[in-house]
N, C-alpha and C positions, 0 to 999 in steps of 0.2 A: 716585421716588414709592413710598410704602409700599404693598405689595399689600394688598388687602382680606382680612379674616379669613375662614376657611372658614365655609361655611353651617352653621347649627346642625344641619341635617339630615344633614350629612356628618361622620362620625366623624373625630377628629384623625388625620391621616396617611393617610386614605383617598384613593384616586385619583380624578381627574376621569374622565368617561366615556371619553375618548380617551387616557388615560395607561396604558401597558402595565404596570400594577402587578400585575395578576392573571395574568400570563403564567406558565405552568408553570416549575418550577425549571430544567428542561432548556433552556429558551429564554430565561430571564430574564437580564438583564445583571447584572454583578457588584454587590455590596452597597455600593458606594462612591458612590451617588447616581445622579442622572439622567444620561442621555446628553447630551453637549454639542451634538449635532445630532440632534434628535428625528426628523426625516424619514428620515435615513439609518438610524437605529436601528430604526424601524418596518420599513423594507425588509429589514433583516437579520433581524429577528424573523420576518417572513413566510417568508423562505428557510429559516430554522431549523425552522419549523413544517412546511413542505412536505417537507423532506428525509426524515424518518422515514415520511411517508405513502406514499412511493414512487410507483409508477405508478397507484395508486388515487387519489392526489391528495386535495384537500379542496375542498368547496363553499365559496362565499363566507361563508355563515352559519356553517359549522363553523370556518372560519379566524378569523372575527371573534370567535366565542365562545372559541376557544382562546387568542387573544391579549388578550381583554378590551378590544377596540376596536370602534368603531361600524362597521357595514358600509360606510358611505360612505367612511370613512377608509381601510379596507382595500382598497376598490375602487380608490381613487386610487393607492394604493401598487402594487397589482397592474397597473394600467394602465402605470405607469412601468417596472415590471419586464418586462412583456410587450413593451414598445417595444424594450428592449435584449436580448430573447431569454432572460432569466433565468427567465421563467415562461411557460408555454403553457396554453391552455385546451382541454380535450379535448371530444369530441362530447357528453359528458354534462353539460358545463358545469363540471366540476371543474377546479381549478387544479393543475398539476404543474410540477415543476422543469423548466426548459427547457435546451436544449443549451449555452447560454452559461454556466449555472451548473455543470453537470456537467463542462464542459471546463476549469474552473479547476483542479481537482485533477489532471486528466490532464496539463495543461500544467506544473503545479508539480512533479509527480512524473515528468515526461518524461525520456527518456534524456539529454537535454542537461543536466539539473539533477541527476540521480542521483549522479554522481561527487562533486559539491560537497556535496550533502546528506549523503552516506554516508561521505565520506572520514574524518571523525573516528571513526566507528564501526569502520572498517577498521583504522585506526591502533591503536585500543584492542585490537581482537581480535588483531592481529598481535603486539602487545606481550604480551598475556596468554598466547597460545599459543606464542610464539617461533617462528612459522612464517610462510611466505608466504601472503598472503591476496589473493584476486581478487574483483572484482565483475563480473558478466556479465549480458547480456540475450540473449534469443532473437532471431535475425535469419534468417528462413527456416529452413533445415535446420541452421544453425550457431549457435554461441554467440559473441558478440563481447565481448572484455574491455574494460570501460569504465574500470577502475581496478585498481591493484595496489599492495600495500604489502609491502615486503620486510623480513624480520627482521634482527637484528644479525648473526646467523651467516649465512655464505654458503650459497646453495642454487642449484645450476645447473639452471634450468628454462627451457625455450624458451617464454617468454611475454612479451607486450608489449601495452600498451594499443592497442586497435584490431585486434589479431590475431583471426582467426576460426578456430574449431575445431569439428569435428562435434559436434552436440548429443548424439547417442546414445552416444558413447564417453567423455563427460565427466560428472563428478558435477554440475557446474553445469547442463549441459543436461538431465540426468535429473531434477534437482530441478524445473527449469522445466516440463518436459513432464509430469511427474507431477501438478503442481498447475495445469495448464491443461486437465485433463480429456482428455488424449490417449489415444485408444483403440488397440487392437492393430493394426487395419488402418492407421490414420494413422501409427503408429510405424514400420510396415514401409516406408512412404513416406520417412520420415526416413532409414532404413537404406539404401534404394536410392539416395537422393540423394547419399550420400557414398561409394558403393561404389568409385568411381574413385580416391578419394584415401586411403581408410583402410578396412581390413577391419573389419566389424562384424557380429556375430552377432545376428540378429533375436530369437531366443528368449532369449538372454542379456540383451539390452537390455530386452526386455519384462519379464523377471523383476526387473531392477534398478529399472525405473520403477514397477512394482507395489509393490515393497518400499518405495520412497521415498514412494509415496502413503500407504502404511499407517503408516509410522513418522515421517514428516515430515522426513526427511533422506535424502540419497543418497550413494553411494560409487562409487569407480572405482579399480581396482588395475591400473596399468601398461597400460591400454587406449588411452590417448591419448599417452603418452610412456613409454618404457622406464625403469624404475627410479623412477617417480614415481606417487604415489597421492594421492587427494583425498577429502575429505568436504565436502558442500555442503548448504546449507539454502535454500529459496525465501523470497523476501520477498513477502508477500501484500498485495494491496489488494482489499478486499471478497471475500476468499476465493480470488482468482486470483493466480498468480505474475506479477509484473512484472519481477523481477530475481532473482538468486541470488548468494549469497556462499559462497566455498569456502576451505578451508584445505588447503594443499598441502605435502607433505613427502616425503622419500625413502621408497620402499616398505618398505625394511628397518626403518624407524622406525615404520611404521604397523601395529603389532600391533593385535589386537582391543581390548585394553585402552587403547591409545593413541587409537584411533579413538573409543572411547566417551568418553574424557576430553576429547577435542577437541570432540565433539558437545555435551558438557555445558558446556564453556567458551563455545562459540558461544551456547548457550541462556541463559547467565548474562550475557555481556557485551553482546550486540547489542540486546535489547529496549529497555532504557532509553535507548539512543542513536539509535534509529530515529526518523525524522521522523513526525509525526502522519499517520495513514492507512496506515502500513505495519506489518506484524506477521509473526511467525514462526508456523508451524502449531502447533496444540496438540499436546502430547505430545513435542516435541523434547527437553524436559528430563527425560523419563522413561526 
């Protein structure tokens, strides 16, 4: 059946009242036409509108106005999203992203997925630096290696996926602690936790963490393993470190110029290869 022509009162190309054509560019779908499943599209637009509102949320009228939809339509979408925990309504009546929505990114960027998501970036970094590269996460007072990529040239380092090393004496751990807001008193707890397995100087560790916080990258010189040094950067999600990547080399090769060159290589190679939602600290490339 041929659809009826648009009403004379409606300009050519104008949207019907419940068509999300007036959605801001940040939440509007691509320019290739309408969504194949309108109900799903509306739900996604609601989530995209609520995300930047944060804990303040949006009232029904605000949300409807932002999306260019009727309040009745938005209310139906919100009811479905609330049923699945993707939206909650606070005491003021405003709608806020729910735990099911925020958990999506947590699950996607969880420790189980990080090695797969980041392995291509580690391979590229190892090739560019021609050095050993590690991916690690914080686990209590230790760092756990999740992945490693070895260079073509041999390097004798005692590391293996799954191995745990003290956070305070490694560049990986210092990068993580610095970008998790670790204070001096908390850091002393990390030092005491590993006292039985490795000597660690609290003042030295604090200076290293503070320096890492200021410059966006951390270093370690033969504190974790004799003859080996590292430079590491945190991988940030919403400003907090969820993992870190390090470049490891013999200490004799890690001159100040070499460390600076490696830090610049990391800043150049990693960002375009990181999955959406992860970033390096600002200033790593300076």
